[in-house]
C-alpha positions as CSV (number, residue, x, y, z in Angstrom):
1,M,-14.6,37.0,-8.3
2,K,-16.1,40.0,-10.2
3,A,-13.9,43.0,-10.9
4,T,-14.0,46.2,-13.0
5,C,-11.4,45.8,-15.7
6,W,-9.8,48.3,-18.0
7,M,-10.3,47.0,-21.6
8,G,-8.9,50.0,-23.6
9,R,-9.6,53.7,-23.9
10,N,-13.1,54.6,-22.8
11,T,-13.9,51.0,-22.1
12,V,-14.3,49.2,-18.8
13,E,-16.1,45.8,-18.3
14,V,-16.9,43.7,-15.3
15,H,-15.3,40.3,-15.6
16,D,-14.6,37.2,-13.6
17,V,-11.0,37.3,-12.5
18,P,-9.0,35.0,-10.2
19,D,-9.4,35.6,-6.5
20,P,-6.4,37.3,-4.9
21,T,-4.1,35.2,-2.7
22,I,-1.6,35.9,0.0
23,L,1.8,36.4,-1.6
24,S,3.8,37.8,1.3
25,D,3.7,37.5,5.1
26,R,2.7,41.1,5.2
27,D,-0.3,40.8,2.9
28,A,-4.0,40.8,3.8
29,I,-7.1,39.9,1.8
30,I,-10.0,42.3,2.1
31,R,-13.6,41.6,1.1
32,V,-14.7,44.9,-0.4
33,T,-18.0,46.3,1.0
34,S,-17.8,49.7,-0.6
35,T,-15.8,51.2,-3.5
36,A,-15.9,54.4,-5.4
37,I,-15.0,55.8,-8.8
38,C,-12.4,58.7,-8.4
39,G,-12.0,61.6,-10.8
40,S,-8.5,60.5,-11.4
41,D,-9.8,57.1,-12.6
42,L,-11.2,59.0,-15.5
43,H,-7.6,59.8,-16.6
44,L,-7.1,56.1,-16.9
45,Y,-10.5,55.6,-18.6
46,D,-9.6,58.4,-21.1
47,G,-6.3,56.8,-21.9
48,Y,-4.0,59.6,-20.6
49,V,-2.0,57.5,-18.1
50,P,0.6,55.3,-19.7
51,E,1.3,51.6,-18.9
52,M,-2.2,50.4,-18.7
53,K,-2.8,46.9,-19.8
54,R,-6.0,45.2,-21.0
55,G,-7.7,43.5,-18.1
56,D,-6.1,45.6,-15.3
57,V,-8.4,45.8,-12.3
58,L,-9.3,49.5,-11.5
59,G,-10.1,51.3,-8.2
60,H,-8.1,52.9,-5.4
61,E,-10.9,54.0,-3.1
62,F,-12.2,51.0,-1.2
63,M,-12.9,49.5,2.2
64,G,-14.1,46.3,3.6
65,E,-13.6,43.3,5.9
66,V,-10.4,41.4,6.6
67,V,-10.8,37.8,5.6
68,E,-7.2,36.6,5.6
69,T,-3.8,37.8,6.7
70,G,-0.2,36.8,6.3
71,K,1.9,35.7,9.3
72,G,3.5,39.1,9.6
73,V,0.3,41.0,10.0
74,G,-0.2,41.3,13.7
75,N,-2.4,44.4,13.9
76,L,-5.4,43.0,12.1
77,R,-7.9,40.3,12.9
78,L,-10.3,38.4,10.7
79,G,-13.5,40.4,10.6
80,D,-11.9,43.8,11.2
81,R,-13.6,46.6,9.2
82,V,-10.9,48.7,7.5
83,V,-10.4,51.6,5.1
84,V,-7.3,51.2,2.9
85,P,-5.1,54.2,1.8
86,F,-4.6,54.4,-2.0
87,P,-0.8,54.7,-1.7
88,I,1.0,51.5,-0.7
89,A,3.6,52.1,2.0
90,C,6.2,49.9,3.5
91,G,6.4,51.9,6.8
92,A,10.2,51.5,7.1
93,C,12.0,53.6,4.4
94,D,13.1,57.2,5.0
95,Q,10.1,58.6,3.2
96,C,7.6,56.6,5.2
97,R,9.4,57.4,8.5
98,N,9.0,61.1,7.5
99,G,5.3,60.7,6.8
100,M,5.7,60.9,3.0
101,T,4.0,57.5,2.3
102,S,3.0,58.5,-1.2
103,I,6.6,58.4,-2.2
104,C,7.5,55.2,-0.4
105,E,10.8,53.9,-1.7
106,N,10.0,50.2,-1.5
107,S,6.4,49.6,-2.6
108,N,6.5,50.1,-6.4
109,P,8.0,47.0,-8.1
110,N,8.0,48.9,-11.4
111,A,10.1,51.9,-10.0
112,G,12.4,51.8,-13.0
113,V,9.4,52.5,-15.4
114,A,8.3,55.5,-13.3
115,E,11.9,56.8,-13.1
116,K,12.0,57.0,-16.9
117,L,9.1,59.5,-16.9
118,W,9.5,61.3,-13.6
119,G,13.2,60.9,-12.7
120,H,12.3,59.1,-9.4
121,S,9.4,56.8,-8.5
122,T,6.3,57.2,-6.5
123,S,4.9,54.6,-4.1
124,G,2.8,51.8,-5.5
125,I,-0.8,52.7,-6.0
126,F,-3.8,50.4,-6.2
127,G,-5.4,50.1,-9.6
128,Y,-3.4,52.9,-11.2
129,S,-1.4,51.4,-14.1
130,H,1.9,49.5,-14.2
131,L,3.7,52.9,-13.8
132,T,2.7,52.7,-10.1
133,G,3.2,48.9,-9.7
134,G,0.4,47.2,-11.6
135,F,-1.5,46.4,-8.4
136,A,-5.0,45.1,-8.8
137,G,-7.5,47.7,-7.5
138,G,-10.5,47.8,-5.3
139,Q,-13.4,47.9,-7.7
140,A,-13.7,44.2,-7.1
141,E,-15.1,41.7,-4.6
142,Y,-11.7,41.1,-3.0
143,V,-8.3,42.8,-2.9
144,R,-4.9,41.8,-1.9
145,V,-3.4,44.5,0.3
146,P,0.4,44.5,0.5
147,F,2.1,45.9,3.7
148,A,-1.2,45.4,5.5
149,D,0.6,45.8,8.8
150,V,1.0,49.5,7.8
151,G,-1.9,50.6,5.6
152,P,-5.4,49.5,6.6
153,M,-7.0,51.5,9.4
154,K,-9.8,50.0,11.5
155,V,-13.0,52.0,11.7
156,P,-15.7,51.9,14.3
157,S,-19.0,50.2,13.8
158,T,-20.8,53.4,14.8
159,L,-19.9,55.0,11.4
160,T,-21.3,53.9,8.1
161,D,-19.2,52.9,5.1
162,E,-20.2,56.1,3.4
163,Q,-19.0,58.3,6.2
164,V,-15.5,56.8,6.2
165,L,-14.9,55.5,2.7
166,F,-13.4,58.7,1.5
167,L,-10.6,58.5,4.1
168,T,-9.0,56.2,1.5
169,D,-8.2,59.2,-0.8
170,I,-10.3,62.2,-1.6
171,F,-10.9,63.5,2.0
172,P,-7.2,63.4,2.9
173,T,-6.4,64.8,-0.6
174,G,-8.7,67.8,-0.2
175,Y,-7.5,68.3,3.4
176,M,-3.8,68.2,2.3
177,G,-4.6,70.7,-0.5
178,A,-5.9,73.1,2.1
179,E,-3.2,72.4,4.6
180,M,-0.5,73.2,2.1
181,C,-1.9,76.7,1.9
182,D,-0.7,77.5,5.4
183,I,-4.0,79.2,6.1
184,E,-4.0,82.1,8.5
185,E,-6.8,84.1,10.1
186,G,-8.5,86.3,7.5
187,D,-7.2,84.4,4.5
188,T,-9.3,84.0,1.3
189,I,-8.7,80.6,-0.4
190,A,-9.8,79.9,-4.0
191,V,-10.4,76.3,-5.1
192,W,-10.5,75.4,-8.8
193,G,-12.8,72.4,-9.4
194,A,-16.1,71.6,-7.7
195,G,-15.7,67.9,-8.1
196,P,-15.4,65.6,-5.0
197,V,-11.9,66.7,-4.1
198,G,-12.7,70.4,-4.6
199,Q,-15.8,70.1,-2.4
200,L,-13.7,68.5,0.4
201,A,-10.9,71.0,-0.1
202,A,-13.3,73.8,0.4
203,A,-14.7,72.2,3.5
204,S,-11.2,71.5,4.8
205,A,-10.1,75.1,4.2
206,F,-12.9,76.2,6.6
207,L,-11.9,73.5,9.1
208,L,-8.4,75.0,9.0
209,G,-9.6,78.5,9.7
210,A,-10.1,80.2,6.3
211,H,-12.1,83.4,6.4
212,R,-13.5,83.0,2.9
213,V,-13.4,80.2,0.4
214,V,-14.4,80.7,-3.3
215,V,-14.9,77.6,-5.5
216,I,-14.6,77.9,-9.3
217,D,-16.3,75.5,-11.8
218,R,-18.6,75.6,-14.8
219,F,-21.3,73.2,-13.6
220,D,-24.0,74.9,-11.6
221,D,-25.3,71.7,-10.0
222,R,-21.8,71.1,-8.5
223,L,-21.6,74.7,-7.3
224,D,-25.0,74.3,-5.7
225,V,-23.7,71.3,-3.7
226,V,-20.7,73.2,-2.4
227,R,-22.9,76.2,-1.4
228,R,-25.4,73.9,0.4
229,N,-22.8,72.0,2.3
230,T,-20.1,74.5,3.1
231,R,-19.9,78.3,3.5
232,A,-18.1,78.7,0.2
233,E,-18.9,81.3,-2.4
234,T,-18.8,80.2,-6.0
235,L,-17.9,81.5,-9.5
236,N,-18.9,80.0,-12.8
237,Y,-15.9,80.6,-15.1
238,E,-18.1,80.5,-18.2
239,R,-20.0,83.5,-16.9
240,D,-17.6,85.2,-14.5
241,D,-14.2,86.7,-15.1
242,V,-12.4,84.7,-12.4
243,R,-9.3,86.9,-12.0
244,D,-11.3,90.2,-11.9
245,S,-13.9,88.6,-9.5
246,L,-11.3,87.4,-7.1
247,K,-9.6,90.8,-7.1
248,E,-13.0,92.4,-6.3
249,I,-13.6,90.0,-3.5
250,T,-10.2,90.6,-2.0
251,A,-10.0,94.4,-2.4
252,G,-7.6,94.1,-5.4
253,R,-5.0,91.7,-3.8
254,G,-6.1,88.4,-5.2
255,A,-6.6,85.1,-3.3
256,D,-4.0,84.4,-0.6
257,A,-3.7,80.8,-1.8
258,V,-5.3,78.7,-4.6
259,I,-5.9,75.0,-4.7
260,D,-5.8,73.0,-8.0
261,C,-8.4,70.2,-7.8
262,V,-8.7,69.9,-11.5
263,G,-5.6,68.2,-13.0
264,L,-4.6,67.2,-16.5
265,E,-8.0,67.4,-18.2
266,A,-8.8,71.0,-17.5
267,H,-11.4,72.8,-19.6
268,H,-11.2,76.4,-20.9
269,S,-14.2,78.7,-21.6
270,N,-12.4,80.1,-24.6
271,P,-13.1,77.6,-27.5
272,A,-10.0,78.5,-29.4
273,L,-7.7,77.9,-26.3
274,Q,-9.6,74.8,-25.4
275,A,-9.1,73.4,-29.0
276,Y,-5.4,74.3,-28.8
277,D,-4.7,72.2,-25.7
278,R,-7.0,69.4,-26.7
279,T,-5.3,69.0,-30.0
280,K,-1.9,69.0,-28.5
281,Q,-3.0,66.4,-25.9
282,A,-4.7,64.2,-28.5
283,T,-1.6,64.2,-30.7
284,R,0.6,63.6,-27.5
285,A,2.5,66.8,-28.2
286,E,1.7,67.5,-24.5
287,T,0.2,65.1,-21.9
288,D,-1.6,67.6,-19.7
289,R,-4.0,70.5,-20.3
290,G,-2.9,73.5,-18.2
291,H,-5.8,75.9,-18.5
292,A,-6.8,75.8,-14.8
293,L,-3.2,76.0,-13.5
294,R,-2.4,79.0,-15.7
295,Q,-5.5,80.8,-14.5
296,M,-4.6,80.1,-10.8
297,I,-1.1,81.5,-11.2
298,A,-2.6,84.7,-12.7
299,A,-5.2,85.0,-9.9
300,V,-3.3,84.3,-6.7
301,R,-1.9,87.4,-5.0
302,S,1.8,88.1,-5.3
303,G,3.7,86.2,-2.6
304,G,0.8,83.7,-2.5
305,T,0.7,79.9,-2.5
306,I,-0.4,77.5,-5.3
307,S,-1.4,74.1,-3.9
308,I,-1.7,71.3,-6.5
309,V,-3.6,68.1,-5.7
310,G,-5.2,67.6,-9.1
311,V,-3.4,64.8,-10.9
312,Y,-0.9,65.6,-13.6
313,G,1.0,62.9,-15.6
314,G,3.8,64.4,-17.6
315,L,4.3,67.6,-19.6
316,M,2.2,70.7,-20.4
317,D,2.8,73.6,-22.8
318,K,2.9,77.4,-22.1
319,F,3.6,77.1,-18.3
320,P,3.9,80.7,-17.0
321,I,7.2,80.4,-15.2
322,G,7.8,84.1,-15.5
323,S,4.8,85.0,-13.4
324,L,5.7,82.3,-10.9
325,M,9.3,83.5,-10.4
326,N,8.8,87.3,-10.6
327,R,5.9,87.4,-8.2
328,S,7.5,85.2,-5.5
329,L,4.9,82.5,-5.7
330,T,5.2,79.2,-3.8
331,V,4.1,75.9,-5.3
332,R,3.3,72.9,-3.1
333,T,2.1,69.6,-4.5
334,G,2.1,65.9,-4.2
335,Q,0.1,62.7,-4.2
336,T,-1.5,62.5,-0.8
337,S,0.3,60.6,2.0
338,V,-3.0,59.3,3.3
339,H,-1.5,57.5,6.2
340,R,-0.5,60.8,7.7
341,Y,-4.0,62.2,7.8
342,Q,-6.4,59.3,8.2
343,H,-6.5,59.1,12.0
344,G,-7.0,62.8,12.5
345,L,-9.7,63.1,9.9
346,L,-11.5,60.0,11.4
347,D,-11.5,61.9,14.7
348,R,-13.1,64.9,13.0
349,I,-15.8,62.7,11.5
350,E,-16.5,61.0,14.9
351,R,-16.8,64.4,16.5
352,G,-19.3,65.5,14.0
353,E,-17.2,68.3,12.5
354,I,-17.8,67.0,9.0
355,D,-19.6,64.2,7.2
356,P,-17.9,63.6,3.8
357,S,-20.8,61.6,2.5
358,F,-22.5,64.8,1.4
359,I,-20.7,64.5,-2.0
360,I,-22.4,61.1,-2.9
361,T,-25.0,61.5,-5.7
362,H,-25.1,58.0,-7.1
363,R,-25.1,54.5,-5.6
364,A,-24.8,51.4,-7.7
365,K,-23.8,47.7,-7.8
366,L,-20.4,46.8,-9.1
367,A,-22.0,45.2,-12.1
368,D,-23.1,48.7,-13.2
369,A,-19.6,50.0,-13.3
370,P,-19.5,50.5,-17.1
371,K,-22.6,52.6,-17.0
372,M,-21.4,54.6,-14.0
373,Y,-18.1,55.4,-15.6
374,E,-19.9,56.9,-18.6
375,L,-22.3,58.8,-16.3
376,F,-19.5,60.2,-14.3
377,K,-17.3,61.1,-17.2
378,H,-20.0,63.0,-19.0
379,K,-21.4,64.5,-15.8
380,Q,-24.9,63.2,-16.7
381,D,-27.8,63.2,-14.2
382,E,-25.8,65.7,-12.0
383,C,-23.4,62.9,-11.2
384,L,-20.8,64.1,-8.6
385,K,-19.7,60.9,-6.8
386,V,-20.4,57.2,-7.4
387,V,-20.2,54.6,-4.7
388,M,-20.5,50.9,-5.7
389,T,-21.1,47.8,-3.7
390,P,-20.0,44.3,-4.9
């Protein structure tokens, strides 16, 4: 079969690889009908996530048709159309029973590797390095799905792939980012990053009752998309003083909560500060650039909440712990436990409350993956979200 393979930093290629096979009674094989490139895939592409190996199959946002199941998968039938959560969850450990499937205790066969970096392991994740299990991803024609009696969710034929594909990751991620803000009537929420997750976090904040939402980015085409498709206001941090603007919007208090949808490759409008963190990251003196997170901590009101769903990998320099502690700020974060959200969000799509497909700007064949990665990375042709079909 054809699959998108990581071949080294800034290089992906589409190769013929062996078809997946059933390895456990709880496995299923999915024929992929739609797959997407995620912003966090760029962290792999750029070489900032450890334990990648040449030839690894990428992709954790995918859906398709069930073509084979193991003997222990009684909830799926051949031909079922399903979306597959990016975290792999056993469904039986303490974390899974508590709805925290992204930190499943049983699904990462390389847990010992993750523990060396983070102290404890996450769940397994499709197509996201051997740090999270080394599972082949979904930018391919077929995928083996472990614990298929727990993960894949059947979707109705009345909805298109594009309407439901993002239930695999970025819609639940944006929604969880907003949910962790504990939004109350009258709240103003600020979202850093107008990429796909930031767009859906802004939309989700309104679904959860936010009074005002402000999205911060430096790309006007992305800010235009969020204004067209949500009621959010926008700030361009290369033109606007974000902290002062948010204080003006909120009568001097600051945003009630802020959502980080940027992660470890943040950009700073000050060239000297940008060069400082880029140099430290390039020399591996730090793994993560913290510009956006530092700005959020300064901009949120005292007693406010910082919700982090942008992906971070390891360590960052100059973290403002003093502001965090002295101003009674709350930090909430995590990889998204997609299983906990997917059914409720599917209901919202079916009711017509939201159509997440508004973020799609580019559609391509799987064979075009190398070109699409470059387009997406460099934000060329106003690329916001790429969906590919095998």
